[in-house]
C-alpha positions as CSV (number, residue, x, y, z in Angstrom):
1,M,-6.9,-10.1,7.2
2,K,-8.4,-11.7,4.2
3,P,-8.8,-9.2,1.2
4,I,-12.4,-8.8,-0.1
5,L,-11.2,-6.9,-3.2
6,E,-7.9,-7.3,-5.0
7,V,-6.9,-4.9,-7.8
8,N,-4.0,-6.4,-9.8
9,N,-1.9,-4.3,-12.1
10,V,-4.8,-2.4,-13.6
11,V,-4.2,-0.2,-16.6
12,K,-6.8,2.2,-18.0
13,K,-6.2,4.6,-20.9
14,Y,-8.4,7.1,-22.6
15,G,-6.8,7.7,-26.0
16,T,-3.3,8.9,-25.2
17,K,-4.1,9.7,-21.5
18,T,-3.2,7.1,-18.9
19,A,-5.8,7.2,-16.1
20,L,-4.4,4.2,-14.2
21,N,-0.9,2.9,-14.5
22,N,-0.4,-0.6,-13.2
23,V,-2.3,0.1,-10.0
24,S,-2.6,-2.7,-7.4
25,L,-4.6,-2.6,-4.2
26,S,-5.6,-5.2,-1.6
27,I,-8.6,-4.1,0.5
28,P,-9.1,-6.1,3.7
29,Q,-12.5,-7.5,4.5
30,G,-14.4,-5.5,7.1
31,S,-12.3,-2.4,6.8
32,I,-12.9,1.2,5.8
33,Y,-10.4,1.9,3.0
34,G,-9.6,5.5,2.1
35,L,-9.0,6.1,-1.6
36,L,-7.2,9.4,-1.8
37,G,-5.8,11.6,-4.5
38,P,-6.1,15.0,-6.2
39,N,-8.7,15.7,-8.8
40,G,-7.8,13.8,-12.0
41,A,-5.6,11.3,-10.2
42,G,-7.4,8.2,-11.4
43,K,-9.7,7.5,-8.4
44,T,-13.0,7.8,-10.3
45,S,-11.6,5.6,-13.1
46,L,-10.8,2.9,-10.6
47,I,-14.2,3.2,-9.0
48,R,-16.0,2.9,-12.3
49,I,-14.0,-0.2,-13.2
50,I,-14.9,-1.8,-9.9
51,N,-18.5,-1.1,-10.6
52,Q,-18.1,-2.5,-14.2
53,I,-19.2,0.8,-15.7
54,T,-16.0,0.7,-17.7
55,F,-13.3,-2.0,-18.0
56,P,-9.5,-2.0,-17.6
57,D,-7.3,-2.3,-20.7
58,S,-5.2,-4.8,-18.7
59,G,-5.0,-6.2,-15.2
60,S,-7.6,-8.0,-13.2
61,I,-9.9,-7.5,-10.2
62,L,-11.1,-10.2,-7.8
63,L,-14.1,-9.8,-5.5
64,D,-14.0,-12.4,-2.6
65,G,-11.4,-14.4,-4.6
66,E,-13.5,-14.5,-7.8
67,K,-12.8,-12.7,-11.0
68,L,-15.1,-9.7,-11.1
69,S,-18.1,-10.4,-13.3
70,P,-21.6,-9.0,-13.9
71,A,-23.0,-11.4,-11.3
72,H,-21.1,-9.4,-8.6
73,V,-23.1,-6.2,-9.2
74,K,-25.6,-7.2,-6.6
75,H,-22.8,-7.5,-4.0
76,I,-21.6,-3.9,-4.5
77,G,-23.3,-0.7,-3.4
78,Y,-22.1,2.6,-5.0
79,M,-22.9,6.1,-4.0
80,P,-21.3,8.4,-6.7
81,E,-20.3,12.0,-6.1
82,E,-22.7,13.1,-8.8
83,R,-26.0,11.7,-7.5
84,G,-28.1,9.6,-9.8
85,L,-31.7,10.2,-8.6
86,Y,-34.5,11.0,-10.9
87,K,-35.7,14.5,-9.8
88,S,-39.3,14.2,-10.9
89,M,-40.0,10.9,-9.3
90,K,-41.4,10.6,-5.8
91,V,-38.9,9.5,-3.1
92,G,-40.7,6.3,-2.1
93,E,-41.5,5.2,-5.7
94,Q,-37.9,5.8,-6.7
95,A,-36.4,4.0,-3.7
96,L,-38.6,0.9,-4.3
97,Y,-37.6,0.9,-8.0
98,L,-33.9,1.1,-7.2
99,A,-34.2,-1.6,-4.5
100,Q,-35.9,-4.0,-7.0
101,L,-33.1,-3.4,-9.5
102,K,-30.7,-4.8,-6.9
103,G,-32.9,-8.0,-6.7
104,I,-34.9,-7.1,-3.5
105,S,-38.6,-8.1,-3.7
106,K,-41.1,-5.3,-3.4
107,N,-42.3,-6.5,0.0
108,D,-38.8,-6.8,1.4
109,A,-37.9,-3.5,0.0
110,K,-40.8,-1.8,1.7
111,Q,-39.9,-3.3,5.0
112,Q,-36.2,-2.3,4.7
113,L,-37.1,1.2,3.5
114,K,-39.4,1.7,6.4
115,Y,-36.6,0.7,8.8
116,W,-34.1,3.2,7.2
117,F,-36.7,6.0,6.8
118,D,-37.6,5.7,10.5
119,K,-34.0,5.4,11.6
120,L,-33.0,8.6,9.7
121,E,-36.3,10.3,10.5
122,I,-37.3,10.9,6.9
123,G,-40.6,9.0,6.8
124,D,-42.6,12.1,5.8
125,W,-40.5,12.4,2.6
126,W,-42.0,9.3,1.0
127,D,-44.4,11.2,-1.3
128,K,-42.1,14.2,-2.0
129,K,-40.3,14.5,-5.3
130,I,-36.5,14.6,-5.3
131,Q,-36.6,18.1,-6.8
132,E,-38.4,19.3,-3.7
133,L,-35.6,18.2,-1.4
134,S,-32.4,20.0,-0.5
135,K,-29.1,18.5,-1.6
136,G,-28.5,17.1,1.9
137,M,-32.0,15.6,2.0
138,A,-31.4,14.0,-1.4
139,Q,-28.1,12.7,-0.1
140,K,-29.9,10.8,2.7
141,I,-32.1,9.1,0.1
142,Q,-29.1,8.2,-2.0
143,F,-27.4,6.7,1.0
144,V,-30.4,4.6,1.9
145,V,-30.7,3.1,-1.7
146,T,-27.0,2.4,-1.7
147,V,-26.9,0.3,1.5
148,L,-30.4,-1.2,1.3
149,H,-29.5,-4.5,-0.4
150,Q,-26.8,-5.1,2.3
151,P,-23.9,-5.5,-0.2
152,K,-20.5,-7.0,0.7
153,L,-18.7,-3.9,-0.6
154,L,-19.8,-0.3,-0.3
155,I,-18.2,2.5,-2.3
156,F,-18.9,6.0,-1.1
157,D,-17.5,8.9,-3.3
158,E,-17.6,12.1,-1.3
159,P,-20.5,10.9,0.9
160,F,-20.6,14.0,3.1
161,S,-20.9,16.5,0.2
162,G,-24.0,18.7,0.8
163,F,-24.4,17.7,4.5
164,D,-24.5,20.1,7.4
165,P,-22.3,19.0,10.4
166,V,-25.2,17.4,12.2
167,N,-26.3,15.2,9.3
168,A,-22.7,14.5,8.3
169,N,-22.2,13.1,11.8
170,I,-25.3,11.0,11.5
171,I,-24.1,9.4,8.2
172,K,-20.6,8.9,9.7
173,D,-22.1,7.0,12.5
174,E,-24.1,4.9,10.1
175,I,-21.0,4.1,8.1
176,L,-19.2,2.9,11.3
177,E,-22.2,0.8,12.2
178,L,-22.2,-0.8,8.7
179,K,-18.5,-1.7,9.2
180,Q,-19.3,-3.2,12.6
181,K,-21.9,-5.4,10.9
182,G,-19.3,-6.7,8.5
183,S,-19.4,-4.4,5.5
184,T,-16.3,-3.4,3.7
185,I,-16.2,0.2,2.6
186,I,-14.2,2.1,0.1
187,F,-14.3,5.8,1.0
188,S,-13.2,8.4,-1.6
189,T,-13.0,11.9,-0.3
190,H,-11.0,15.2,-0.2
191,R,-12.0,15.7,3.5
192,M,-8.8,14.6,5.3
193,E,-10.4,15.0,8.7
194,S,-13.0,12.3,7.7
195,V,-10.1,10.0,6.7
196,E,-8.5,10.4,10.1
197,E,-11.8,9.6,11.8
198,L,-13.0,6.7,9.7
199,C,-10.3,4.9,7.7
200,D,-8.3,1.8,8.7
201,E,-6.3,1.7,5.5
202,I,-5.6,4.2,2.8
203,A,-4.1,4.4,-0.7
204,L,-2.9,7.6,-2.4
205,I,-3.1,7.8,-6.2
206,H,-1.5,10.7,-8.1
207,K,-1.1,11.2,-11.8
208,S,-2.4,7.6,-12.4
209,N,0.1,6.0,-10.1
210,K,-0.3,4.6,-6.6
211,L,2.2,6.4,-4.4
212,L,1.5,4.7,-1.1
213,D,-0.9,2.4,0.6
214,G,-1.2,0.5,3.9
215,S,-2.7,0.9,7.3
216,L,-3.3,4.4,8.5
217,I,-1.2,3.9,11.6
218,D,1.8,2.3,9.8
219,I,1.8,5.2,7.2
220,K,1.8,7.7,10.0
221,K,4.7,5.9,11.6
222,Q,6.7,6.1,8.4
223,Y,6.2,9.9,8.3
224,R,6.7,10.6,12.0
225,S,9.7,13.0,12.7
226,N,10.3,12.2,16.4
227,T,9.4,15.8,17.2
228,F,7.4,17.1,20.2
229,D,5.5,20.3,21.0
230,V,6.4,21.6,24.4
231,G,4.8,24.3,26.5
232,I,6.6,25.4,29.7
233,N,6.2,28.2,32.1
234,T,9.8,29.3,32.9
235,Q,11.6,32.3,34.2
236,D,14.7,31.4,32.2
237,E,13.6,31.2,28.5
238,Q,16.9,32.0,27.0
239,Q,18.8,29.7,29.3
240,L,16.3,26.9,28.5
241,K,16.7,27.4,24.8
242,D,20.5,27.5,25.0
243,F,20.6,24.3,26.9
244,L,18.2,22.4,24.7
245,R,20.2,23.4,21.6
246,T,23.2,21.5,22.9
247,K,21.2,18.3,22.6
248,Y,18.2,18.8,20.4
249,Q,16.9,20.7,17.4
250,I,14.5,23.3,18.6
251,E,12.4,26.1,17.1
252,D,9.6,28.4,18.3
253,T,6.2,27.1,17.4
254,F,2.5,27.8,18.0
255,F,-0.4,25.7,19.3
256,K,-3.6,26.6,21.0
257,S,-3.5,26.7,24.8
258,L,-4.8,28.5,27.8
259,D,-1.4,29.6,29.1
260,N,1.1,32.2,28.0
261,E,3.9,29.7,28.2
262,V,7.1,29.3,26.1
263,K,6.1,27.1,23.1
264,L,8.8,25.1,21.4
265,S,9.1,22.3,18.8
266,V,11.8,19.9,19.8
267,N,13.3,17.2,17.6
268,L,14.8,14.4,19.8
269,N,17.7,13.6,17.5
270,D,17.2,9.9,18.4
271,K,17.4,10.5,22.1
272,P,14.7,8.9,24.4
273,V,11.6,11.0,25.2
274,N,12.1,10.5,28.9
275,E,15.5,12.3,28.6
276,L,13.8,15.3,27.2
277,L,11.2,15.3,30.0
278,Q,14.0,15.1,32.6
279,D,15.8,18.0,30.9
280,L,12.7,20.2,30.9
281,I,11.5,19.8,34.5
282,P,14.2,21.8,36.2
283,F,13.4,24.9,34.1
284,G,9.7,25.2,35.1
285,Q,6.2,23.8,35.0
286,L,5.3,21.8,31.9
287,T,1.9,22.8,30.6
288,H,2.0,20.9,27.3
289,F,3.9,17.9,25.9
290,S,2.7,16.0,22.8
291,E,4.3,14.3,19.9
292,K,3.7,16.0,16.5
293,I,2.1,13.1,14.8
294,P,1.8,13.8,11.0
295,S,-1.8,14.3,9.9
296,I,-3.1,12.6,6.7
297,N,-3.4,16.1,5.2
298,D,0.3,16.7,5.8
299,I,1.2,13.3,4.4
300,F,-1.1,13.9,1.4
301,I,0.5,17.3,0.6
302,Q,4.1,16.1,1.1
303,T,3.7,13.0,-1.0
304,V,1.9,14.8,-3.9
305,T,4.3,17.7,-3.8
306,N,7.3,15.5,-4.0
307,N,5.9,13.5,-6.9
């Protein structure tokens, strides 16, 4: 898939501190790209460079094959973690002002704002001041002004911060719809469950270095351990365990279930999964059988801890 954004060997230093150390990324067009890392890893520095708020000490960034320049600002929508709305301005007045800064005419801005305000059921907020809104309500306004000019590239930094579960789900659905319409989205967050739900590709930055990147599925495959959680109702628990130990690595485990069965974690030791199934069936009724696929949270912790 063609990359819409290419980050090539970017270095950024603040005095003696290196924020980004030869970081390279290739972000496919039409994807949701998770930018992950602990606090202080360098994510915000990279986002600020892409938005041309600051500039790299060396390296280059290409947007749609062109070297990043001030002319590209209109093609990028950025929702920072620290929201940038003027608290004493009215919602509608501020939204119109920000839309026009992105090059939208006042009439077009009014039409598009009406569409979004109706869609998100916030039309009666038009004459309210930002300071009258809750954090979650202000978040919705920030989201609207970020996407209003229909940019090629959207950057969301902790977009669900301040939202209750219902409104977080509404914004998640809107992000997925934007992707379906062709937008490319960089998604920076500490909420790993959101990464699992939304992202096609991810990169993990730690201590200014990129530790891994690629498709979510391929990265999970790299970290899979060929281990399965097994639940079985059996009258011969000890005999079952003794037999399995002759062929596999096993240990007791826990997972939520409705039965009071024997629960085991079984590593196949490179044997085929069908062989394990055939070995289990004579001992009783299987109630649970699933591969232990590593979560992004597990991969994040393991990678950061080892580096």
